[in-house]
N, C-alpha and C positions, 0 to 999 in steps of 0.2 A: 415424452414427445415424439410423434414419429420420425424417421428418418428423411431428411432435408436432402431433397432432389439436387443432384449434380453438386454436392457439398463435398470440401475436403475437410474432415478434421483428424487434428493428432493428438494424441494424448500419452502421457506417462505415468504410471501409477507412481504415488511415494513409496517410498521405503517399508517393504513388508512388515506386515502389522506384529506387532509383538516388544514387549516391552525388556528391556533387560536391565542390569544393574544400574549402567550409568543414565538410564534414564532416553538410550538414545534406541532407535530402532534399529536392525539389523542393517548390514549396508549392502544386499542383495538390492536388486531393483527389477522391477518389470520390462521389458522393451516396448516402446513403444510401439503400436498398432492402431492402424485405420480404422476408423468407428462406421463409416458412412458410406453409401456409394458413392463411386466417384464417375465421373469419363474414362474411358478407355485408354486416354491419352494421360492422362492426371499420372505421376508419378506415384511410386508404393510408398507409405512410410518404415524406414529405415532402422531409428534408432533416436535418439534424443535430439529432436530437431535439426534430423542429416538431410531431410528431403529439402533439395533444392530448392528456393522461389521461383514462382512462374509469374513470366512475362504477363503483363495488361490484365492483371486482375484489378475487378471494381472495388472491393473493401478487403479489409482484412481485421481481426479480433483475436485476441489473445490473454488469456486472464487462468485463474487458478481452478478453474471448475469447468468440466464439459460442459455440464445440461445448460449454464449460463452460456456459455459461447453459441450454444444452437440456437437459444433464446435472439441473442443476439443477431446472428445469420438471421433467423427468422426475420427482423423486424429490418434489417437492411433491403431483404428479400423483396418485402411487402415497399419497397421505396422511400424508407427510412433514412433517418440520417445519421451521423458518427453516434450525436445525442442521444437519438430517441433509442439506438443499440446499448449505450453503454447506460442509460437509466434503469431499461428493462433488462439486460444482464446483469448490474450491479445488483438488483433486488432478487432476482434468481442467486445468484452465486453468494449472498449473505444469507439468503433460506438455508442453501447449502452447507454453508460454513459457519453457523451460530456462535463458535469458539470465536469469530475471527472481526466480525461486521453485523450490521443489520437495521433494523428502523429506531432499536434505542443507542443509535451511536451517531456517529457524524462522519467530518471527511473532507477533502478537498481534491476540486478536480482542474486541471489546467486544460483550456481549450484554446483552439487556433480556428480561424475563422476564416477559410481559403478566400473568400469576397472580400474582406475587410482586411487581410494579410493583420490580424490581430491577435495577439495571445494573452488571454485572460485568466484571472486564479476566481473560482467560485468557492469560497470559503465558508465549509457549514461545520464548522469545528464545533464540541460541544460550549455549553455557556455555564458557569456556577451562578446557582439560584439566587436571589437579589435578598434576599434575609439570612445569607449565610455567615459563619463565624469562625472568626481565623481558629480556636482554638479547637474547632473540628479537626481541624487538618494535622494537627503533631501528630499523628501517624498514618503512613499508607497503608498497612494494614490492619485496622478496626476490626472488632469483635464482630462476628455475624449481625448481630442486633445493630449495628451502627454501620453497616457496608453501603446503605442508602445513602451517609452524608459524601460516600464518593462519584455518586449518578450526578452528572452535570445535564443540561436540558440537550434533549437529542438533538442533531439539527441536519441529520439524515435525511429526512424529509423535504423538508424547507430547501436543503441544497441540491438534492437532484429535482426539484416544483423548480427553479431559479433558473437549471441548467436546462432544464425543457422549453423555458419560456424563453430563451435567448436562444435555442438552437435547434429545438425539436419540429418534425414535418410532419407526423403521424400525430392525432389527436391523445390527449395526457391519457385519456380511459383507456385507448387501445392498447397503449403500452406497458400500463399497470396491469390490465385483467387479464393481456397475455400473462404477466409474470404469477399474478395469482393463481391463473389457471394449472399452471405449470407447477407450482407448490402443491394446488388441490390433488392434481393426475400423481405428485411424489415423484421423488428426487433422487436418482441411485447414491449411495454411501459412496464417498469417494476414500481413497485409502486414508487422506491425512486426516480427515474427518473422526475415520474410525478410530487411527491412532489417539486422537484426542479427548474422543469419548471414553477410551480403554484408561487414558491417562487419570480421569475425572470420574471415573467409575464411583468411589465412594459418596461423592456429589450428586450423580444421579439416582444413585438406590436412596439417598435420604430427601430426596425432594422431587414431590410430585409434579410438580412445573416443570422443573429441569425433564423428568423422561419423554416429557412431551419432545425435545428437542431430538433425543436419539439412543439408542441402548446402551447398557455401560457394558455388555458382552458384544460388542461392536466388533472384536476382532477377526470372527470368522465370518461377518455378515457385508463385506466389501458388495457392493451393486445392488443389494436390495435397497428397493425403495421404501423411501423414510417419507412418511405424510405429517403435515401440519396445518389442522384442519382449522384450526385459530388463527393462526399467522394466512393464509390464504383467505379468511372469513375479512381481515383488518385489511390486507391487499386490496380486495374488491372496494370497500367503504373509500379506502384513498383514492382508488381508480373513478369512483362514483361521485365525489364531492372535492376531490384536490387535495392541497397538503392539508386544509381547514379540516379536513377531518380527523387529522390526528392530534393534531391541538386545542381542537374543541372537542366537546361530546363524548360519547363513550369511551373513544379509545384515551382522551387524555383524562379521563375519569380512571380509568383503569391504569393508567402511567402511575400516577400521582398515590393511587391507595396501593399500588406494588411498591411504588418508591417510601411511601411513609413508614408503610408496616418495618422496613430497614430503617428509618430513622433519617430518614431526606427532609430538608427544606423546602422541595420546589414546590411550587404553587403553582394551580392556574395562570396567574396573570405572569409566571414567567415563561411558562408555554406561549402565551399567548403574544409575549414582547418579542418573542424568536425571531431574529433573520440571518439570511445566508446572506453573506456580503460580497460583492465582487472586490475585487483587488487587482493592481500589477504585480506581473510575478518579476522575482529578481530576477536581473539578467547581468551577463559579461559575454565578452568575447571570449574565445580561445582561437589563436591562430583564426583562419576562414571561417570558424562558428560563431554562432548566436546560441549559449544557453540560455535559457529561462526555466526557471524552477520557485518552487512554491515561496512566498515570503512569509514573516511574523506575523499571525502565531505560529508558523511553524518556524524552528531553526534549519531544516536540514536544506531545504536550499542554500543556506548561507554558508553550511557545511560544505555541500557540493562544488559552490563557488571560489569559497576561500581555497579549496585543494587544488583546483584549475589553474588559479593566479600563484601556487608556488610553484607548480609543478608546469612547464613546458613542455612540449615534444620531444627537443632537444637533453632538457634534463632525465625526462622517463627514460628514452633511451639507454641515456650513460648507466641508469640504475641498473635495466635489465629488469624484465617482467620477473616476478615471482623468484626474485634473490633475495635475499637476505638485505642488503643494501634496502631494494625499492620497499619490501615490509618493511622495516622501521622508519625510514625518512617518511613515508603516509603516515606510518602510527603516530610518529610526534605531531605531523599536522594534522590528525585527530582530534590528538590530547587537546593539542589548543584550540580548535574548534567547539569541543565540552565546555571548555573554559568559558570561550566566549557567549556561549547561549547560557551559563549560568548567570555570568556577568551585565549580559546587555541586551537579550531576546526575553520581549514577552509581548501580551497583546497590546498591539501599536495601536488601541483606542488608551490605553494604562498607559504605556511607553512611547517616550519620543524620540527613541534611539535612530537616527541614519541608516537603514540597514546596510546601504552602499557602501557606508565606510567600514563597515568589518568585511569588506572582499575587496578593499583598497589594492590595485596590484603591486604599488611601492611598498606598501605595506607589508602584503604578503611575500613577495620576495625579500623584503629584511628576514622576515620570518624566516623562511627558507635557509637563508644564509647563515642563519644561527642555529640550524640543527647539528647536532654532534652526532658521528656516524657510529661512536664507541662510547657511545651514552646515554640515558633515556630520562627525561623527564616527566615526572608525573605530577601533575599541577590536582590541587585541590577544587574536586568537583562534586555538586551533591549527588547523590545517587537518583539516577534515569532507569525508569523499568517502564517499558511497553515490549506489547506482543500481539494481542489481538488487532491484526492489520488484514486487507487484500485489497490487491491491486488487479485492474481494469484496462484495456488499451482499444483503441478504436478506431478505423481509419477509414472514411467513406468516399464513395466515389470521385467527388468535387474535391476530395484532396483535405478535407473536413479531420479532426484531431480531435480523441477528446482521451485525457490520461486520468484515472480516476483515483483516489484511493481513498477507501472507507476503512473505518476502525471504531471498536469497541473500547480501544486499551488493551487492558490485562487478555488472556484469554478466558471467554465466558463472563467478560468485562466485570460486573459486580457480583455476579451470581445470583441476581433477581431477577427472576424470569416474570413475564406480566400473564396474565388471562389472556393476551392476544396471540401468545405464542412465539415472543423475543426477548432478548437479556438485554436488560439494562446496562451502559458501561459504568466504567469507575475511572472515569478520565480526570475527577478533579484530584486522583491520587500525582497527578502531574505536576501539580502548583510545588515550589520547592519549601522544604520545612528548615531547619536549622539542621547543624552537622549530626546533632544526635538524637534527632527526633521526641527532643524536649521539651521545644515551645514551639508554636507560631511563629514566622517571621512577618515583617511589615518592612522589609526592604527590597530593594532589588526590583526587576521586571516582573518576575514570575511570581510575587506571593498570592494566597488565597483573598479574593475581594471578589462582591457580587457582579454578575453581570460579564467578569472578565473570561477570558479562554485561555486554556493553562497552554503553554509551550508545549510543541508536538515535535515529531518526527516524522510526518509526512512530508512525500515527495514526488509528487508527478512533476516529472520533466519534460522539455520538450527543446529537440537542438535542430536548428535551422541553417541552412548554408544557402547565400545568397537570397534570402528573403523566400525560401522553401523550405517544409520539412524533410528532414532526412533520419532524423533517430525521436521517437516517443518512449518513455518509460517512466517506471515507478517499481516500488516493493514495497513489501508487506516486515516485517520484524522490528518494529520500534526502531528502538535507536541504530541495529545494525541496518537499517534501508537507508540512508544517506552514504554510509560506508562502502554499499553495496553497488549502490546506482554510480559512485566515484570510481569505484573499481572496473565496472564494466563501460566506462565512458573512456577511462585510460586505454583499457584492453583495445577495446573497438576503433576510436582513434586517433592512439598514441601507438598502437605496436601492430594494426592493422591486423588484426585479430577477427574472423565473421562473430557474425552479430552471439553465432550459437556460440560457437568458444567461447566468448568474452561473458557469455551469463553462465554458463556450466563452468567455467575453472573454478579451481580451488580458492576462497575466500580467507581476509582477515577477520577481522573485528576489535575493535577497542572499546573496551567495557569504561560505563560511568567511572569506574574505580581505577582506571589506568592500566590494568591487566591485558594484554592481547591473547586473545582465544585466535586458536587458528584451526582451518578444517582438516581435516584428514590428510589430504593431498600437499600439503605444506609442512605436516609432523616433521619435515627430516630436516627444515633452517631452522629447528628451536634450540640446538647446540650453539649454532650462530649469531640467534637472536639473544639467548643467555648473554652471551658473552657483552653485547652489547647493552646491558642493563635492564632488558627485557623480561616482565616477570609473564611466561606463557603459558596456556593452559590449551592442550588439545585434546581433551575430552567432551567440551561442554557441544554437543550437536547444533547444526549453524540451521536454522529453522528461519532463514532471511529468505525472502521469492523474490528474483525481479522478474518483469512482465515485459516485453517490450515490439516494439514495430519498428523496421527499420524502412528506409525507402528509398530509393534510386533511381535513375534514370539508363536505359540500354537502350543506344541507337533510338533514342527518343522518345522510348516505350518504359511505363512505368513499373518497377517492381517491389513490390507488397513480401515483407520479410517478415513474420510474424513470431515469438521465439517465446517460450514459459521455461521455467527452473525447474528442473528436476528434484530441487530439495523440497519441493513440497509437492511437487505434481503439478497438472495444469492441462490448457487444450488451446489449440491457437485452430483457425481456420480464415479461408480465403476463398473469397468468391471471382468468377470467373466472366469474363466479359469484356465490352469495348474499352481499349484504353483510355484512361485517362487523359486530357488537352496536352501535349508536351510544354516543360516549362527550361529555363536553363538551365536547373539545379544538380548538379550529383554530386553525391559524396565522395569523397577522395580518400580510394580504397586503397 
C-alpha cells in the first residue's frame, strides 16, 4: 500500500526470528521505528509505545499488524466510521496472520455508540454442526483424518456483516474490496508470522494448500510481500454479494468439501442457519468506572469482572504491584474463575446461568477473604487450550469505539486449508470432555451439542467514566487473554501506570492445570511463590498480546493513546485534525 499522507504509524518487531530449545524466540527486540511520512511537528518514534500521545487527534487504531492498521486508517480518512475501519482492518490482519484468525473462524466485538451512549456485543463465535455426535469429542487432538470433527460453523463473515450493518458509513463493497486489493497486492511478512511459519514448517512442507499461506523457510524473509490470490478472490466475492457469498454458492461448497475430507459433519443447512447474535455485555462498576466485557458464550469477561470485584484499589495498593503477594493473591482469584468457567459458563441458548451472579460483589469479597497468603488451592478444572487469536481496536472522530477479537482457536486452527486460501477453525475442541478424555460428557454447561457455541476466552473490553470511554482493549492468547487484560486494568487504573507501561509490564498467567507461569521479568519472585505453595513455570514463553486505546481530556481537548504489545509486535496510528467536541469525562490518572 502506498505511504499514507500525514500519518503516523509506529511498529515494533516481534522477537528476532529463530527457534531455540524451549521453543521461545531469542530475547532481543527491534526498536520501534517511524513507518510513514509525518508532519514536521509530529513526534519521532523512540521505543515501545514511548511516543507521547498527541492532543486533538481525530481517530486512533491499534492492532498486531502494520498493514491492517494502514488499511483501517485509509478507511477513516475516507470518512469511514470506527466500524468500517475495524471490518476492513481485521480482514487484512487475519490475511496477514492466518495462524490467528480468518474467514474460517469467529470472534466477538464490543462496540460503543457515542450517539446512543450504548455498548453492545456482536457474538460471531463458531457453532457446532447440527448433526454432531458427542462421541466425536472424546479427544481434543483427533488424528489428521478426523480433524474436521473439530471445525465449527464459521461466524467471522456473518459477524463482520452484522457489525457493518449497525455501524458502517462506507458501502460494504468499498470496505471489503479495499481489503481484497491489499491481499492481492501482497502483505509484508511480519516477524511474528515468520516465527509461526518456522514453528510449523513440517506441516507447510507436507500440505500443498498450507504452502499458499506462507513459506516454511520464513525465518529470513521478514518484510517480504506474501500474496494469497485465492483469498483475494474470495474477499471480492464477499464484497460483491455480501455475507451470502460465504454461506452459499461456490465458497460454501469449498468449505464443506474441505471440512468433509477431514471427517466434518458440517452441511449446507448449518452454514445457511448461522447468525451472529447481538448481546448485552457483562457490566460492573469499579470505583468511578464502568467496565463492560464479553458475556457468555465467552467466560473471559466474567473472569475480568470477578477479579475486579475481589480487589479494589486500596487492596491492590496494599499488595504492591509485581510483588509475590500480589501475584499469588491474583493467581488464586484466576484459579477460582477457571473453576467457575467449567461449572457454570456455557452457550446462553443452552445454559440458564445468571452471569451477573458469578461476579456478585458480596460473593467475590467473601472469596477474597478466604485467600491464604501462605498456601495455594488448585481446583479441579478441565483442560482449556486456545491460542489462535488477534485483537483490533478503533476509535473514530465521533468517539465511537470498536474493540474486536477474532480467532480460529488453535494456532492455524484445524490445519485444514480451503481452496479459498484460508484456514478452518478447530473451535469444537473447546467443548468440555471428561477428566481423562475417555468418554464424552453430557452434563454441565459446555458439552458438545448441535448448534451450540463452545465457551471461549474472547475478551473485548471497554471502560467508561461518567458515561464516556476512557479505555478500550482486548487481547489474544486464549486463556491468557483475560488474565492479561485484568493485569493491564489493575496496573493502569489501580497503580496509575501509563498505558504503555501497563501493557508492556511483565505478566503472569494461571494455566487450567493451576500452574503459575511467569514472564521472565517476574522470575525473581519464583522462590517467594514456591514458598506459598505455587507450582511455578518460568520457561514457557508468553504470547498473549494486549492491544489498547486510552482516551482522556486535557484542557477540554481529547487525547487518544493507542498502544500495542511488544510480545507479538504490532502497530498504532492516529489521525490529526479538529478536536472532537469536549465532554465532562476524564480518566483519573
